[in-house]
N, C-alpha and C positions, 0 to 999 in steps of 0.2 A: 752419179749415174750419167750426167751430161757428158763427162769426159769419156766414159766407156762407149756411149752411143756415137760420139764424134769419131773416136778411134776405130770403132767397128765398121764405120762407113767406108773406110779405106780398104781396098781389096787385098792388100798384102799384110793385114793385121791379124795377129793371133791373140786372142784374149781368153784367159781361163785361169783356173787355179793351178798353182805351181806344179803339183803332182800330176796334173792331167796334160801338160804340154810336153811334146816330144820334138826332137829335131834340133838343128842349130840355126842361129839367126844372126844377121848382120847387125842388128840393133835390138836392144832390149831396154824397155823403160819400166821403171818402178816409180809410180807417182802417188805421193801421199799414202804410203803403205807402211813403211817401217815404223813410224811413230806409234802405231797401234799394236806393234808386236814387241814383246819383251826383248830388251837389248841382247840378252844371251842367246836369242834365236836368230839374230841377224846374220851371224857368220855362216850357219848352215844354209840359209836362204841365198846369201851372196855366193856361196860355193856352187849351188845349183845354177844360179844365173850365169856365172862365169863359165861353167861347164857347157852350157847351151849356147854360149856366144862363139861365133866363128872367129878364127884368127883375124886380127885386124878389126874386129867388130867393136861397136860402141855401146857402152852401158850408160844410160841416162837415169839419174835418180833425182827426183824433186822432193825435198824435205824442208823443214823449218830450221832456222838458225836460232838456237837457244841463247846465243851470246848477244843477240839484239834485244836488249832488256825490255824496252817499252812495247815494241811490237810483239814480243814473246808473251808478255803479260796478257795482252788482248787476245792472242791466239789461245792461250791456256784457258782463259775464261770462256771463250766461245766453244772450245772443244769439250769442256766439262758440261756445258749446257746442252749441246747437241747429243752428247753421250747419255746424259740423264733422260732425255726424251726418246732415245733409241734410234737416232738418225745415223750413227756410225757403228761399225762393228769393231771388235778388238777389245783387248783387256788393258792396254798399257798407254802411257804417255811417255814414250822413250825418245829422247833427243840426245844428240852428241854434238859437241863443238865441231865446227868445220875442220879444224886442223886434225882432230882425232879421227873424224870420219874419213878424211883424205888418207891418213895413215892406214886406216882399216882397209880401204880399197886397194892401196898399194900392197898390203900383206896378202891380198887375194891374187896378186900377180898382174894387176892392172897398171898401165902406164899412162903418161900424159894426163894424170888425174888433176882436175881443177874444179873450182866452185865459182859459180857466177851468181851474183845477186839478181833476182828477177822480181823484186818487190817494190819497185818504184811506183808510187801512187796506190799501193796496196797497204792495208792495215796489218798484214801478216808478213813475217820475215822469210819470204820464199827464197830458197837457194836451189840452183840447178847444178848437180855434180855431173861431170862428163869424164869418162874414163875409156881407155882403149885396151883391148886384150892383145897381148903380145902375139 
């Protein structure tokens, strides 16, 4: 919730459920969402995000790196615990290797796709994916 309130404080932020958002945007961020959605539902969600992205717009996605073994074990344990007590929504623990996810974003017509580790000094394997719409 802290992330939502911080983003909502910015006057140019639109937050809401995917089906309720209309218009095009210069930037779209999907932060800590995909892992709780079954992987077979990712492509339709990404299709809708890319549709709403203006030409030249930036898509930012923050997810975990399942190939970072030690940090991923810690992350999995923590996620299972918080899910058991009802602190997170969703049904899945879906993760994809960075190279596979970059290829997925490119299949959606995005360019300049890259992944940057943002997990220094964190126990979790955070990755930030950045992609541009043609």
